[in-house]
N, C-alpha and C positions, 0 to 999 in steps of 0.2 A: 782357780781346779780350771784346766783345759778342757773339762770333758761336759762339767755342767753351765759353765761360764761364770760361775759366782767366784765373788772376791771376798776372803775373810778376811775377818781382824785377827793379824798370825800373834799377839800375845795381850790376853785379858790382863784387866788392871786388879788379879787379885784379891775382889772386893766380891764379897757374898750380897743379894739382892733378894727383898721381896718382889712379886711377878711384876706387878705396875712401875716398881722404880726399877727393876732388869728395863722393861718396854724404853722409859724415859731415858737411861743411860744410853740405849743405843740410837732412839731417835734424834738426841741433842748431842750425837759423838760426831767429832769430826778428824779425823784421820787421812792422810796420802791425799791431804786436799778435799777431800770429798766429804759431803755430809749428808747425804743417805742410809744411810745404815740402819738397821732393825733385827729384830729376833729371827733367827731362822726358824722356819718350820720345824715339824718334826723328824721329816724324812730328809730333810738337807741336813741335818744334825748328824743323823743315822750315816750318813753319807762319808762325812768326814773321819767316821770310827775305821780305825785298822784295827780288826779282827784278828790279826797276825801278831798282834803287840798285846801287852798286858799290862797298867800300870804303872802309867795310863796308858789307853787304848789307841792312840795316835799318834799319827805321821810326828818325826822330828824336827819339823819346820815349824807346828805350832808349840814354840819352846814356853815352857812354865805350865802346862798346862796341870793343873789340879787332877786327882785320879777320884773325884767325886760327880756330883751330880750338876749337868748345866740345864739352863730354861731355853723351851721354846719358845713359838707363838702359839702354838697349839691349844684351840678352845676345844669343847665341844655345844653342839648347837644347846643339848637336852640333860647336862650336869655341869658340874662346875671344875671338878680338876682339871689339871693343865701338865700337860706333857714334859717331859725333861730326858737327857742322857746322861749316861754316867760313863766318865772315862773312866773308871776302874776297869771297866772287862766291855763297855759297849750296848750294856743291858738297856732298855729303853721302858718306860711306863707314861700312863695318863694321871695318877693318881696323885698329885698333888695339888697343895691347896696353895692361893693363891697367897697367903703369909707366909710361906714355907722360905727359907732364904739359902738361894743356891746363887752358883756362877754364871759366868755369861761370855758370850763369844759371838761378836756381831757378825754383818754379813750385807752386803750390795750386792742388787741383781736381782734379775727376771727369776720369780721361782720357776724352775725349770723340771723340775724334780715331783711329778707324777704319771697320771697314767690315762690312758686312753683306750677303751676297750672296745671290740669288735665282737661278736658274735660268729665261726666261721662255720656253722651247721652241722658241724662233724664233730660233734663234744669238746674241739678247741676251743679256745679265746685268746686272739692275738690284742698285743697293748703295741698299738701305732707309734708312741712315746720308747720304749726301747726296743723294739721290735720283737721280742721274747713272745712267744706263742705257748700256751699253759692248758694244762689237762682242765676240761671242766665239770666235770666229773668227781663226787667222792671217791677214796680212797675208805678199807677199812684201816681199825688202829693199825700199828704195827712197831717194833722196836728199829733204833734208827739203822742197824747195819740192813735190817728187813726190806725197810724204805730205800734207801741206797740200793739193792739187788731187785726192789719193784719197780722203779724208774728205769734203772736201766737196761729194764728186759722187757720194758712195755712197747706194745707194737698197737698205737693210736691212729686215725687222718690218715694210714700211708705212712707214716715215718715210728720210724726203731731207733732215733739219736735223742731219745727222751731221756733226763736227768732229775735229781732232788738237785731244788735252787739251794743256791748261797744265801746266806741272810738279808745283804742287799734286798738281794732278787725278791725275794717271799714279803719282806715288811713292804715290798711297793704296790702291794697288792690294796695295801690300807687305803681305805678310803673316811679321813677324818669331818668328811662333811655330812656324813648320811647319821641322821639324827633318833635314832634308836641308842636307848643308854649303854646299852650294849653290841652293837653292831658297826661292825669298822671293817666289812667288806662288801662288797654290791653284790648281790642277791639276786640283781638281775642278768649277769652274766656269770654267776656261779649259785643257781639257786638253791643249793641244798649244801654249802657252806656252814664249817661247823664257827658260829658266828659269835658264841654265848649270847645271843638276843633272848635265852627266858632268865637272865641275872645268876646262872649259874656258870662257874668256871670249870668248862669245857677241856679235852686233852688235850687242841692245839694242835700245830703243824709244825714237822720236822724241818728243818734248813740242813745244807750239807757241811753248815760251817762248823768246828768242831771247838769248843773252850778252849785258847790258847794256854790256861794253865793248867789245863786236867783234860786228859786225853779220854777219862770216860765220860764226857758231861758233852751236850750239843745244844747250840741255839734252836731257838724254836719259837715260833708268833702264835700268841691268843690274840685274834681278833675280836677284844673287846676290852675292859677297863684297864687289866695286866694287858702288855704289848707286847715287850720282845724280849725276852727270858733267857737265862743262860745256866740255870742252875738246876736239872733236871738229866741225870744219868741216862744214857743211851739204851740203858736196859727197859727202859718207862716205853709203855706205850702212846701214840700220836700218829694224827693223820698224816700222811703224803697228801703232797697236789706236785706232778711234774713238770717240769718247765722243757 
């Protein structure tokens, strides 16, 4: 991947593993004369999803991809479930037991897909890694079409080129190092974020990305137990955070 610098296993071995065995498979893999392979992080695996494709949702350069879930290295400090990404439609979840058997695609290279935030003091936050500038405060909940218009018409910090983020941009706000069971967004920089901290699955945040096989459905992110989801119709109400 010329953007992230990561090198990916092109063809997986078409076997399902529990999580421990998946780690061992990648750690012991020798491929292209290299032996420093590993399980990808949750965000790394999301970044090779092609949300313009469906069944499987991945570029055809990755031949033989199963249209089901693949393991990631993501664990949470406070609870057991492990993260996985489905290449049927690109949805991601943190809810798998380590004994579940899923598929594996290994990666090598330094993890560069993360965020480094700074508070601009004007109700915006800059991510110095992606270069994106985010709305810091919360919106009310709204349907998807209204969320698009809300961001396109937003005037904030002297700027009016705001938009609703695409699903990969929105996912980049997640912080899987946080210790709260349902807390996956940094509330130092986004203090009023809807992050499922109460243990109640809240509405989540809209992305601008429409699900490929259904124009009435869009992807959204819940910064908690269930992460990246594409099963909710656009007529439902969710939060918006503009970028």
